[in-house]
All heavy atoms as an XYZ file, in Angstrom:
857
protein
N       0.820     -1.185      0.022
C      -0.020      0.015     -0.030
C       0.854      1.274      0.007
O       0.477      2.248     -0.594
C      -0.950      0.038      1.264
C      -2.077     -0.977      1.123
S      -3.066     -0.744     -0.318
C      -4.560     -0.423      0.325
N       1.976      1.168      0.700
C       2.897      2.341      0.703
C       3.404      2.665     -0.695
O       3.615      3.837     -1.068
C       4.009      2.159      1.708
C       3.543      2.270      3.125
C       4.730      2.162      4.089
O       5.901      2.270      3.640
O       4.479      1.930      5.301
N       3.740      1.621     -1.462
C       4.258      1.763     -2.779
C       3.238      2.415     -3.708
O       3.547      3.380     -4.416
C       4.736      0.479     -3.340
C       5.250      0.544     -4.830
C       6.542      1.424     -4.795
C       5.569     -0.810     -5.334
N       2.056      1.952     -3.626
C       0.940      2.526     -4.413
C       0.687      4.025     -4.032
O       0.584      4.897     -4.903
C      -0.356      1.744     -4.276
C      -0.181      0.342     -4.878
C      -1.567      2.427     -4.907
C      -1.281     -0.606     -4.633
N       0.678      4.277     -2.698
C       0.507      5.616     -2.229
C       1.576      6.569     -2.713
O       1.366      7.672     -3.101
N       2.841      6.016     -2.637
C       3.974      6.895     -3.103
C       3.889      7.140     -4.573
O       4.205      8.267     -5.014
C       5.273      6.100     -2.808
O       5.478      5.930     -1.452
N       3.484      6.197     -5.407
C       3.350      6.371     -6.832
C       2.296      7.408     -7.135
O       2.514      8.325     -7.993
C       3.114      5.085     -7.542
C       4.382      4.200     -7.498
C       2.746      5.291     -8.996
C       4.228      2.779     -8.003
N       1.147      7.309     -6.459
C       0.047      8.294     -6.694
C       0.470      9.656     -6.224
O       0.209     10.663     -6.973
C      -1.255      7.768     -5.987
C      -2.314      8.822     -6.089
C      -1.757      6.489     -6.611
N       1.175      9.779     -5.187
C       1.647     11.112     -4.699
C       2.642     11.671     -5.694
O       2.637     12.820     -6.006
C       2.222     11.023     -3.302
C       1.083     10.762     -2.276
C       3.012     12.254     -2.912
C       1.593     10.505     -0.901
N       3.511     10.839     -6.219
C       4.523     11.244     -7.221
C       3.830     11.748     -8.497
O       4.258     12.780     -9.088
C       5.509     10.153     -7.537
C       6.643     10.508     -8.484
C       7.494     11.542     -7.871
C       7.482      9.243     -8.750
N       2.808     11.069     -8.988
C       2.048     11.503    -10.156
C       1.332     12.839     -9.838
O       1.371     13.708    -10.689
C       1.088     10.419    -10.587
C       0.180     10.919    -11.691
C       1.810      9.176    -11.072
N       0.776     12.967     -8.630
C       0.188     14.174     -8.243
C       1.205     15.337     -8.254
O       0.863     16.443     -8.625
N       2.364     15.063     -7.694
C       3.417     16.052     -7.654
C       3.863     16.471     -9.086
O       4.154     17.690     -9.309
C       4.636     15.547     -6.854
N       3.803     15.541     -9.983
C       4.148     15.857    -11.405
C       3.084     16.807    -11.969
O       3.468     17.771    -12.645
C       4.187     14.615    -12.262
C       4.295     14.895    -13.730
C       5.537     15.331    -14.301
C       3.235     14.770    -14.579
C       5.611     15.573    -15.654
C       3.281     15.052    -15.905
C       4.532     15.449    -16.452
N       1.850     16.607    -11.665
C       0.812     17.507    -12.166
C       0.919     18.869    -11.472
O       0.701     19.907    -12.139
C      -0.554     16.888    -11.971
C      -0.953     15.967    -13.055
C      -0.891     14.596    -12.832
C      -1.413     16.406    -14.268
C      -1.281     13.712    -13.834
C      -1.787     15.514    -15.271
C      -1.700     14.222    -15.065
N       1.249     18.904    -10.229
C       1.444     20.165     -9.633
C       2.623     20.933    -10.150
O       2.612     22.153    -10.327
C       1.634     20.006     -8.078
C       0.320     19.541     -7.312
C       0.712     19.133     -5.865
C      -0.680     20.668     -7.366
N       3.702     20.168    -10.509
C       4.860     20.815    -11.130
C       4.458     21.396    -12.495
O       4.875     22.442    -12.866
C       5.944     19.811    -11.298
C       7.140     20.329    -12.016
C       8.067     21.248    -11.443
C       7.360     20.017    -13.405
C       9.130     21.723    -12.171
C       8.475     20.442    -14.053
C       9.287     21.335    -13.471
N       3.661     20.612    -13.287
C       3.221     21.029    -14.568
C       2.390     22.260    -14.480
O       2.374     23.142    -15.363
C       2.573     19.908    -15.352
O       1.305     19.585    -14.783
N       1.559     22.394    -13.407
C       0.737     23.590    -13.227
C       1.632     24.814    -13.027
O       1.392     25.854    -13.583
C      -0.143     23.400    -12.016
N       2.664     24.652    -12.223
C       3.628     25.737    -12.073
C       4.371     26.115    -13.270
O       4.605     27.261    -13.617
N       4.753     25.107    -14.054
C       5.414     25.356    -15.361
C       4.449     26.035    -16.327
O       4.846     26.934    -17.121
C       5.905     24.022    -15.869
C       6.815     24.057    -17.103
C       8.101     24.815    -16.764
C       7.119     22.621    -17.562
N       3.173     25.641    -16.249
C       2.218     26.322    -17.114
C       1.981     27.708    -16.803
O       1.796     28.596    -17.680
N       2.096     28.090    -15.550
C       2.005     29.475    -15.150
C       3.154     30.325    -15.704
O       3.017     31.518    -15.986
C       2.013     29.644    -13.623
C       0.722     29.096    -12.915
C       0.864     29.200    -11.437
C      -0.493     29.900    -13.378
N       4.328     29.695    -15.883
C       5.436     30.346    -16.389
C       5.455     30.451    -17.943
O       5.935     31.410    -18.543
C       6.762     29.693    -15.977
C       7.049     29.779    -14.457
C       8.279     28.898    -14.116
C       7.283     31.186    -13.990
N       4.965     29.437    -18.572
C       5.086     29.332    -20.003
C       3.941     29.803    -20.828
O       4.122     30.071    -22.061
C       5.304     27.804    -20.361
C       6.441     27.118    -19.744
C       7.788     27.503    -20.380
N       7.613     27.299    -21.802
C       8.612     27.031    -22.580
N       9.799     26.997    -22.110
N       8.444     26.849    -23.923
N       2.740     29.939    -20.296
C       1.617     30.300    -21.099
C       1.659     31.835    -21.439
O       2.167     32.630    -20.671
C       0.266     30.037    -20.345
C       0.033     28.584    -20.181
S      -0.190     27.808    -21.770
C      -0.035     26.031    -21.321
N       1.060     32.193    -22.575
C       1.285     33.560    -23.130
C       0.447     34.649    -22.514
O       0.840     35.786    -22.529
C       0.883     33.441    -24.587
C      -0.080     32.271    -24.634
C       0.376     31.317    -23.563
N      -0.743     34.304    -21.921
C      -1.605     35.372    -21.392
C      -2.224     34.924    -20.077
O      -2.144     33.773    -19.637
C      -2.657     35.927    -22.354
C      -3.649     34.859    -22.728
O      -3.480     33.659    -22.362
O      -4.677     35.246    -23.389
N      -2.890     35.862    -19.442
C      -3.450     35.544    -18.110
C      -4.541     34.471    -18.159
O      -4.674     33.657    -17.275
C      -4.096     36.868    -17.505
N      -5.292     34.474    -19.215
C      -6.426     33.542    -19.271
C      -5.909     32.056    -19.458
O      -6.460     31.162    -18.807
C      -7.333     33.891    -20.455
C      -7.949     35.227    -20.320
C      -7.413     36.331    -21.016
C      -8.954     35.450    -19.457
C      -7.955     37.629    -20.860
C      -9.510     36.745    -19.262
C      -9.009     37.768    -20.013
N      -4.907     31.916    -20.201
C      -4.384     30.515    -20.370
C      -3.578     30.111    -19.165
O      -3.532     28.941    -18.801
C      -3.488     30.379    -21.651
O      -2.486     31.400    -21.631
C      -4.327     30.522    -22.914
N      -2.962     31.080    -18.496
C      -2.302     30.789    -17.254
C      -3.272     30.308    -16.208
O      -3.035     29.354    -15.445
C      -1.531     31.970    -16.695
C      -0.366     32.281    -17.518
C       0.439     33.490    -16.908
N       1.399     33.937    -17.837
C       1.510     35.185    -18.337
N       0.732     36.095    -17.847
N       2.409     35.480    -19.201
N      -4.390     31.006    -16.077
C      -5.445     30.593    -15.144
C      -5.948     29.207    -15.433
O      -6.063     28.369    -14.537
C      -6.588     31.625    -15.111
C      -6.153     32.966    -14.547
C      -7.831     31.106    -14.377
C      -7.140     34.111    -14.727
N      -6.144     28.899    -16.664
C      -6.702     27.600    -17.043
C      -5.641     26.513    -16.782
O      -6.021     25.432    -16.217
C      -7.032     27.634    -18.573
C      -7.732     26.358    -19.051
C      -6.827     25.370    -19.618
O      -5.686     25.639    -19.930
N      -7.347     24.145    -19.774
N      -4.394     26.758    -17.137
C      -3.355     25.743    -16.927
C      -3.164     25.500    -15.439
O      -3.073     24.337    -14.968
C      -2.066     26.126    -17.571
N      -3.121     26.509    -14.679
C      -2.876     26.419    -13.237
C      -4.055     25.726    -12.536
O      -3.882     24.850    -11.624
N      -5.293     25.983    -12.973
C      -6.456     25.395    -12.285
C      -6.595     23.936    -12.625
O      -6.768     23.083    -11.752
C      -7.731     26.148    -12.701
O      -7.595     27.496    -12.335
C      -8.907     25.579    -12.047
N      -6.549     23.574    -13.877
C      -6.822     22.144    -14.264
C      -5.752     21.240    -13.686
O      -6.031     20.218    -13.044
C      -6.781     22.021    -15.785
C      -7.744     22.860    -16.519
C      -9.045     22.120    -16.666
C      -9.891     23.047    -17.574
N     -11.233     22.688    -17.509
N      -4.451     21.603    -13.837
C      -3.379     20.742    -13.399
C      -3.292     20.709    -11.839
O      -3.010     19.640    -11.247
C      -2.058     21.150    -14.036
N      -3.485     21.860    -11.197
C      -3.370     21.852     -9.716
C      -4.525     21.126     -9.107
O      -4.366     20.514     -8.042
C      -3.263     23.291     -9.242
O      -4.456     23.951     -9.383
N      -5.708     21.159     -9.667
C      -6.850     20.406     -9.171
C      -6.564     18.913     -9.162
O      -6.723     18.206     -8.210
C      -8.178     20.734     -9.898
O      -8.419     22.154     -9.786
C      -9.304     19.972     -9.322
N      -6.118     18.454    -10.342
C      -5.822     17.008    -10.506
C      -4.675     16.609     -9.614
O      -4.706     15.593     -8.968
C      -5.536     16.681    -11.979
C      -5.183     15.219    -12.212
C      -6.348     14.289    -11.835
C      -4.810     15.023    -13.696
N      -3.632     17.447     -9.574
C      -2.534     17.142     -8.704
C      -2.871     17.150     -7.245
O      -2.441     16.223     -6.510
N      -3.655     18.031     -6.764
C      -4.108     18.018     -5.374
C      -4.946     16.752     -5.040
O      -4.767     16.158     -3.987
C      -4.920     19.251     -5.043
C      -4.034     20.474     -4.826
O      -2.895     20.348     -4.369
N      -4.577     21.656     -5.161
N      -5.784     16.399     -5.966
C      -6.677     15.271     -5.720
C      -5.808     13.964     -5.700
O      -6.006     13.093     -4.818
C      -7.783     15.124     -6.825
C      -8.700     16.312     -6.708
C      -8.499     13.813     -6.702
C      -9.350     16.531     -5.428
N      -4.790     13.871     -6.572
C      -3.950     12.668     -6.567
C      -3.088     12.625     -5.292
O      -2.863     11.579     -4.733
C      -3.071     12.674     -7.780
C      -3.762     12.346     -9.097
C      -2.858     12.505    -10.282
C      -4.352     10.921     -9.064
N      -2.580     13.738     -4.860
C      -1.842     13.726     -3.600
C      -2.753     13.289     -2.468
O      -2.328     12.527     -1.544
C      -1.180     15.121     -3.345
C      -0.697     15.194     -1.927
C      -0.072     15.376     -4.355
N      -3.962     13.773     -2.432
C      -4.883     13.389     -1.343
C      -5.202     11.892     -1.377
O      -5.316     11.207     -0.400
C      -6.146     14.206     -1.396
C      -6.034     15.665     -1.059
C      -7.301     16.461     -1.386
C      -5.611     15.863      0.365
N      -5.400     11.320     -2.640
C      -5.593      9.894     -2.761
C      -4.381      9.129     -2.314
O      -4.499      8.131     -1.607
C      -5.975      9.564     -4.251
C      -5.891      8.059     -4.504
C      -7.312     10.095     -4.590
N      -3.181      9.606     -2.657
C      -1.985      8.922     -2.182
C      -1.868      8.947     -0.671
O      -1.449      7.945     -0.010
N      -2.222     10.073     -0.026
C      -2.243     10.132      1.403
C      -3.279      9.225      1.982
O      -3.101      8.652      3.076
C      -2.539     11.593      1.864
C      -1.375     12.540      1.750
C      -1.854     13.947      2.144
C      -0.283     12.159      2.717
N      -4.415      9.009      1.219
C      -5.409      8.041      1.685
C      -4.865      6.602      1.771
O      -5.221      5.844      2.637
N      -3.945      6.276      0.841
C      -3.319      4.988      0.928
C      -2.365      4.868      2.067
O      -2.275      3.778      2.671
C      -2.530      4.708     -0.363
C      -3.408      4.235     -1.594
C      -3.634      5.086     -2.630
C      -3.965      2.975     -1.543
C      -4.386      4.643     -3.635
C      -4.781      2.542     -2.584
C      -4.948      3.397     -3.655
N      -1.688      5.926      2.439
C      -0.825      5.922      3.571
C      -1.561      5.833      4.937
O      -1.196      5.149      5.832
C       0.067      7.145      3.586
C       1.373      7.003      2.897
C       1.573      7.567      1.607
C       2.416      6.307      3.461
C       2.703      7.423      0.974
C       3.634      6.150      2.787
C       3.781      6.725      1.543
O       4.950      6.602      0.847
N      -2.626      6.672      5.010
C      -3.398      6.800      6.230
C      -4.913      6.567      5.960
O      -5.655      7.508      5.792
C      -3.277      8.178      6.816
C      -1.804      8.522      7.137
N      -1.160      8.032      8.191
C      -0.949      9.376      6.440
C       0.080      8.554      8.196
N       0.204      9.332      7.161
N      -5.337      5.300      5.882
C      -6.722      5.018      5.634
C      -7.714      5.596      6.657
O      -8.844      5.865      6.324
C      -6.821      3.500      5.605
C      -5.457      2.993      5.479
C      -4.523      4.059      5.987
N      -7.208      5.778      7.846
C      -8.099      6.332      8.855
C      -8.393      7.805      8.653
O      -9.267      8.349      9.311
C      -7.522      6.088     10.290
C      -6.112      6.595     10.432
O      -5.347      6.422      9.413
O      -5.735      7.103     11.503
N      -7.686      8.465      7.831
C      -7.961      9.867      7.494
C      -8.921     10.005      6.308
O      -9.129     11.127      5.792
C      -6.667     10.561      7.094
C      -5.603     10.737      8.149
C      -5.748     10.333      9.477
C      -4.372     11.298      8.044
N      -4.552     10.671     10.157
C      -3.708     11.262      9.274
C      -3.670     11.903      6.943
C      -2.447     11.766      9.460
C      -2.415     12.415      7.152
C      -1.806     12.360      8.429
N      -9.546      8.998      5.864
C     -10.313      8.967      4.611
C     -11.421     10.038      4.624
O     -11.576     10.775      3.621
C     -10.954      7.594      4.391
N     -12.159     10.189      5.683
C     -13.211     11.193      5.701
C     -12.686     12.601      5.640
O     -13.235     13.416      4.874
C     -14.097     10.978      7.013
C     -15.304     11.964      7.087
C     -16.248     11.699      5.941
C     -15.970     11.782      8.400
N     -11.647     12.868      6.326
C     -11.018     14.202      6.283
C     -10.523     14.525      4.885
O     -10.687     15.610      4.373
C      -9.912     14.331      7.294
C     -10.329     14.349      8.730
C      -9.165     14.287      9.685
C      -9.640     14.083     11.090
N      -8.572     14.023     12.012
N      -9.829     13.542      4.289
C      -9.294     13.715      2.931
C     -10.385     13.909      1.910
O     -10.216     14.668      0.939
C      -8.345     12.545      2.571
C      -7.090     12.452      3.416
C      -6.400     11.143      3.092
C      -6.171     13.584      3.183
N     -11.501     13.195      2.111
C     -12.617     13.302      1.189
C     -13.196     14.706      1.271
O     -13.584     15.302      0.241
C     -13.672     12.281      1.568
C     -14.826     12.163      0.585
C     -14.407     11.748     -0.811
C     -15.885     11.201      1.121
N     -13.318     15.256      2.496
C     -13.819     16.634      2.667
C     -12.869     17.630      2.002
O     -13.318     18.586      1.316
C     -14.045     16.943      4.169
C     -14.311     18.387      4.405
C     -15.141     16.090      4.719
N     -11.597     17.466      2.165
C     -10.599     18.342      1.529
C     -10.714     18.219      0.040
O     -10.675     19.276     -0.675
C      -9.199     18.009      2.046
C      -9.095     18.377      3.499
C      -8.148     18.813      1.266
C      -7.776     17.877      4.157
N     -10.816     17.016     -0.536
C     -10.943     16.861     -1.997
C     -12.191     17.507     -2.488
O     -12.179     18.158     -3.576
C     -10.918     15.346     -2.299
N     -13.285     17.390     -1.781
C     -14.556     18.019     -2.173
C     -14.345     19.551     -2.227
O     -14.794     20.223     -3.156
C     -15.657     17.633     -1.185
C     -16.955     18.306     -1.494
C     -17.728     18.038     -2.568
C     -17.385     19.385     -0.691
C     -18.911     18.687     -2.846
C     -18.599     20.055     -0.906
C     -19.385     19.690     -2.044
O     -20.466     20.358     -2.279
N     -13.733     20.107     -1.214
C     -13.407     21.523     -1.138
C     -12.602     21.968     -2.363
O     -12.865     23.029     -2.964
C     -12.729     21.913      0.197
C     -12.489     23.354      0.352
C     -13.581     24.206      0.617
C     -11.255     23.857      0.290
C     -13.357     25.558      0.785
C     -10.979     25.169      0.469
C     -12.042     26.027      0.647
N     -11.582     21.239     -2.627
C     -10.665     21.552     -3.774
C     -11.465     21.457     -5.095
O     -11.405     22.386     -5.949
C      -9.482     20.615     -3.836
C      -8.705     20.718     -5.150
C      -8.544     20.901     -2.668
N     -12.293     20.426     -5.314
C     -13.015     20.274     -6.540
C     -14.069     21.388     -6.675
O     -14.359     21.873     -7.812
C     -13.661     18.852     -6.647
C     -12.553     17.794     -6.800
C     -14.690     18.819     -7.744
C     -13.072     16.439     -6.711
N     -14.586     21.819     -5.591
C     -15.600     22.844     -5.628
C     -15.028     24.305     -5.791
O     -15.542     25.056     -6.566
C     -16.418     22.842     -4.288
C     -17.623     23.802     -4.155
C     -18.743     23.311     -5.138
C     -18.125     23.794     -2.712
N     -13.958     24.552     -5.168
C     -13.419     25.937     -5.130
C     -12.461     26.278     -6.242
O     -12.453     27.434     -6.720
C     -12.746     26.265     -3.810
O     -11.687     25.392     -3.551
C     -13.747     26.218     -2.629
N     -11.656     25.354     -6.716
C     -10.680     25.672     -7.776
C     -11.405     26.160     -9.066
O     -11.050     27.243     -9.594
C      -9.813     24.533     -8.028
C      -8.545     24.521     -7.161
O      -8.367     25.380     -6.339
N      -7.739     23.546     -7.378
N     -12.376     25.419     -9.613
C     -12.978     25.979    -10.839
C     -13.782     27.265    -10.642
O     -13.758     28.118    -11.523
C     -14.002     24.838    -11.224
C     -13.445     23.589    -10.557
C     -12.795     24.083     -9.305
N     -14.425     27.421     -9.464
C     -15.161     28.674     -9.258
C     -14.208     29.831     -9.150
O     -14.446     30.920     -9.633
C     -15.999     28.549     -7.966
C     -17.205     27.665     -8.174
S     -18.473     27.852     -6.932
C     -17.541     27.579     -5.407
N     -13.071     29.665     -8.444
C     -12.130     30.759     -8.302
C     -11.472     31.111     -9.650
O     -11.305     32.286     -9.963
C     -11.085     30.395     -7.250
O     -10.336     29.359     -7.683
N     -11.142     30.127    -10.496
C     -10.591     30.454    -11.777
C     -11.589     31.153    -12.635
O     -11.276     32.025    -13.437
C     -10.066     29.190    -12.434
O     -11.137     28.365    -12.826
N     -12.844     30.761    -12.558
C     -13.907     31.421    -13.347
C     -14.026     32.883    -12.886
O     -14.118     33.809    -13.779
C     -15.252     30.706    -13.150
C     -16.394     31.335    -13.898
N     -16.546     31.223    -15.230
C     -17.377     32.090    -13.461
C     -17.607     31.916    -15.567
N     -18.137     32.407    -14.485
N     -13.988     33.120    -11.567
C     -14.127     34.497    -11.104
C     -12.951     35.345    -11.553
O     -13.095     36.473    -11.918
C     -14.250     34.460     -9.565
N     -11.769     34.725    -11.442
C     -10.554     35.436    -11.861
C     -10.557     35.767    -13.351
O     -10.184     36.873    -13.762
C      -9.273     34.637    -11.519
C      -8.866     34.597    -10.087
C      -7.785     33.544     -9.905
C      -8.446     35.908     -9.612
N     -11.061     34.830    -14.160
C     -11.118     35.067    -15.615
C     -12.101     36.128    -15.936
O     -11.883     36.949    -16.830
C     -11.453     33.747    -16.389
O     -10.476     32.782    -16.172
N     -13.239     36.127    -15.314
C     -14.269     37.116    -15.598
C     -13.775     38.526    -15.159
O     -13.994     39.538    -15.833
C     -15.601     36.807    -14.804
C     -16.320     35.558    -15.259
C     -17.018     35.795    -16.568
N     -18.053     36.793    -16.524
C     -19.262     36.633    -16.952
N     -19.669     35.463    -17.390
N     -20.118     37.626    -16.900
N     -13.055     38.585    -13.997
C     -12.496     39.839    -13.544
C     -11.381     40.371    -14.451
O     -11.412     41.570    -14.844
C     -11.954     39.703    -12.131
N     -10.586     39.476    -15.000
C      -9.577     39.811    -15.943
C     -10.165     40.344    -17.230
O      -9.700     41.293    -17.859
C      -8.613     38.676    -16.228
N     -11.251     39.688    -17.691
C     -11.945     40.105    -18.899
C     -12.633     41.485    -18.722
O     -12.598     42.359    -19.609
C     -13.010     39.063    -19.334
C     -13.533     39.339    -20.683
N     -14.644     40.082    -20.900
C     -13.085     38.906    -21.918
C     -14.890     40.192    -22.165
N     -14.017     39.447    -22.837
N     -13.148     41.681    -17.492
C     -13.863     42.898    -17.248
C     -12.932     44.127    -17.205
O     -13.355     45.226    -17.635
C     -14.615     42.861    -15.943
N     -11.693     43.932    -16.781
C     -10.759     45.076    -16.810
C      -9.898     45.097    -18.108
O      -8.953     45.833    -18.198
C      -9.810     44.990    -15.560
C      -8.946     43.786    -15.545
C     -10.581     45.115    -14.271
C      -7.821     43.796    -14.512
N     -10.362     44.290    -19.072
C      -9.778     44.307    -20.387
C      -8.368     43.860    -20.394
O      -7.465     44.524    -21.075
C      -9.959     45.626    -21.075
C     -11.456     46.036    -21.273
C     -11.602     47.117    -22.211
N     -12.829     47.797    -22.360
C     -14.058     47.334    -22.302
N     -14.272     46.044    -22.020
N     -15.061     48.107    -22.510
N      -8.008     42.832    -19.703
C      -6.652     42.217    -19.739
C      -6.430     41.729    -21.196
O      -7.250     41.023    -21.709
C      -6.560     41.055    -18.752
O      -6.856     41.581    -17.470
C      -5.200     40.460    -18.769
N      -5.285     42.051    -21.745
C      -5.095     41.622    -23.128
C      -4.915     40.097    -23.284
O      -4.407     39.416    -22.466
C      -3.739     42.353    -23.516
C      -3.215     42.861    -22.306
C      -4.207     42.900    -21.229
N      -5.456     39.608    -24.421
C      -5.400     38.191    -24.754
C      -4.196     37.925    -25.658
O      -3.658     38.886    -26.221
C      -6.697     37.759    -25.420
C      -7.858     37.813    -24.594
S      -9.332     37.200    -25.457
C     -10.559     37.407    -24.199
N      -3.833     36.714    -25.730
C      -2.708     36.316    -26.585
C      -3.026     36.615    -28.030
O      -4.216     36.711    -28.451
C      -2.399     34.842    -26.426
N      -2.006     36.821    -28.811
C      -2.214     37.196    -30.247
C      -2.956     36.079    -30.990
O      -3.625     36.346    -31.978
C      -0.888     37.518    -30.880
N      -2.751     34.900    -30.650
C      -3.361     33.759    -31.285
C      -4.837     33.543    -30.915
O      -5.401     32.603    -31.470
N      -5.387     34.278    -30.079
C      -6.796     34.096    -29.636
C      -7.707     34.447    -30.793
O      -7.637     35.530    -31.367
C      -7.156     34.934    -28.423
O      -6.216     34.613    -27.352
C      -8.545     34.713    -27.948
N      -8.567     33.483    -31.181
C      -9.364     33.660    -32.362
C     -10.767     34.182    -32.021
O     -11.253     35.085    -32.615
C      -9.496     32.311    -33.128
C     -10.466     32.454    -34.358
C      -8.182     31.819    -33.543
N     -11.353     33.632    -30.991
C     -12.699     34.018    -30.605
C     -12.742     34.453    -29.145
O     -12.142     33.848    -28.262
C     -13.631     32.756    -30.718
C     -15.097     33.091    -30.304
C     -13.631     32.271    -32.145
N     -13.400     35.512    -28.953
C     -13.724     36.012    -27.608
C     -15.242     35.899    -27.347
O     -15.963     36.853    -27.631
C     -13.220     37.473    -27.417
C     -13.386     37.979    -26.019
O     -13.857     37.260    -25.085
O     -13.154     39.206    -25.801
N     -15.611     34.766    -26.953
C     -17.089     34.445    -26.794
C     -17.730     35.354    -25.785
O     -18.932     35.695    -25.873
C     -17.317     32.972    -26.437
N     -17.051     35.738    -24.719
C     -17.640     36.526    -23.691
C     -17.957     37.946    -24.232
O     -19.023     38.479    -23.921
C     -16.729     36.559    -22.482
C     -17.291     37.221    -21.238
C     -18.587     36.523    -20.816
C     -16.307     37.208    -20.089
N     -17.068     38.537    -25.047
C     -17.365     39.848    -25.490
C     -18.456     39.784    -26.579
O     -19.239     40.689    -26.703
C     -16.114     40.512    -26.087
O     -15.695     39.919    -27.301
N     -18.492     38.690    -27.347
C     -19.606     38.563    -28.298
C     -20.907     38.471    -27.635
O     -21.945     39.026    -28.042
C     -19.366     37.310    -29.185
C     -18.180     37.471    -30.133
C     -17.841     36.201    -30.836
O     -18.512     35.169    -30.651
O     -16.889     36.246    -31.616
N     -20.931     37.674    -26.509
C     -22.157     37.500    -25.748
C     -22.558     38.884    -25.102
O     -23.744     39.213    -25.182
C     -21.975     36.473    -24.676
C     -23.257     36.057    -23.980
C     -22.994     34.952    -23.048
N     -23.416     35.477    -21.744
C     -23.096     34.896    -20.588
N     -22.389     33.843    -20.538
N     -23.510     35.397    -19.416
N     -21.644     39.566    -24.535
C     -21.955     40.852    -23.925
C     -22.382     41.851    -24.938
O     -23.257     42.674    -24.724
C     -20.735     41.412    -23.147
C     -20.474     40.620    -21.870
O     -21.329     39.911    -21.384
N     -19.326     40.721    -21.321
N     -21.766     41.791    -26.135
C     -22.158     42.724    -27.238
C     -23.585     42.480    -27.721
O     -24.377     43.346    -27.896
N     -23.982     41.152    -27.816
C     -25.353     40.812    -28.218
C     -26.330     41.247    -27.105
O     -27.434     41.712    -27.481
C     -25.422     39.276    -28.495
N     -26.003     41.103    -25.904
C     -26.870     41.492    -24.840
C     -27.088     43.035    -24.812
O     -28.174     43.552    -24.586
C     -26.326     41.036    -23.437
N     -25.992     43.763    -25.060
C     -26.132     45.230    -25.123
C     -26.961     45.682    -26.291
O     -27.743     46.603    -26.174
C     -24.709     45.892    -25.218
C     -23.953     45.796    -23.932
C     -22.625     46.424    -24.104
C     -21.777     46.256    -22.791
N     -20.417     46.751    -22.975
N     -26.821     45.023    -27.460
C     -27.638     45.364    -28.559
C     -29.128     45.065    -28.358
O     -29.994     45.830    -28.723
C     -27.210     44.615    -29.842
C     -25.868     45.116    -30.365
C     -25.418     44.308    -31.561
O     -26.004     43.336    -31.946
N     -24.276     44.685    -32.111
N     -29.340     43.983    -27.652
C     -30.779     43.651    -27.279
C     -31.387     44.720    -26.339
O     -32.557     45.006    -26.496
N     -30.594     45.265    -25.450
C     -31.129     46.284    -24.535
C     -31.361     47.631    -25.291
O     -32.263     48.317    -24.953
C     -30.156     46.514    -23.380
C     -30.308     45.440    -22.280
C     -29.451     45.829    -21.132
N     -28.270     44.934    -21.274
C     -27.163     45.131    -20.693
N     -26.938     46.189    -19.952
N     -26.164     44.314    -20.810
N     -30.525     47.871    -26.322
C     -30.711     49.128    -27.034
C     -31.893     49.077    -27.918
O     -32.546     50.187    -28.179
C     -29.431     49.369    -27.915
C     -28.244     49.789    -27.090
S     -26.877     49.970    -28.258
C     -25.528     50.224    -27.086
N     -32.342     47.944    -28.406
C     -33.452     47.892    -29.328
C     -34.804     48.135    -28.551
O     -35.769     48.502    -29.144
C     -33.486     46.534    -29.962
C     -32.421     46.345    -30.976
C     -32.508     44.979    -31.615
N     -31.328     44.748    -32.437
C     -30.917     43.558    -32.846
N     -31.666     42.521    -32.588
N     -29.874     43.442    -33.595
N     -34.809     47.829    -27.316
C     -36.044     47.946    -26.580
C     -36.474     49.375    -26.300
O     -36.172     50.301    -26.305
C     -35.959     47.210    -25.195
C     -35.862     45.776    -25.418
C     -35.765     45.116    -24.094
N     -35.496     43.638    -24.314
C     -35.287     42.808    -23.392
N     -35.359     43.124    -22.131
N     -35.025     41.561    -23.656
């Protein structure tokens, strides 16, 4: 069980490392938020699962922590992305579609017609 726990923790640490690397390598704030959130969520969950193999009596506590991570990471990244878009943070040059501004533009046009 210790070997399985160690391997799962190592894989989780790899994903956490890749999240940090993604924060350094991505071209704009939006892709940095996405890379950091996806990889860190998976990395945290894998580390918690690995800890569960080491300490089975901690299962309920680790489950509560995993639930908190799964619930808060995507919501916080969404809030950060919306805030960055609202203050007009520049996007990478390769960004093709800005769906949020298109949606906001359509909503504004609908209000103007009334």
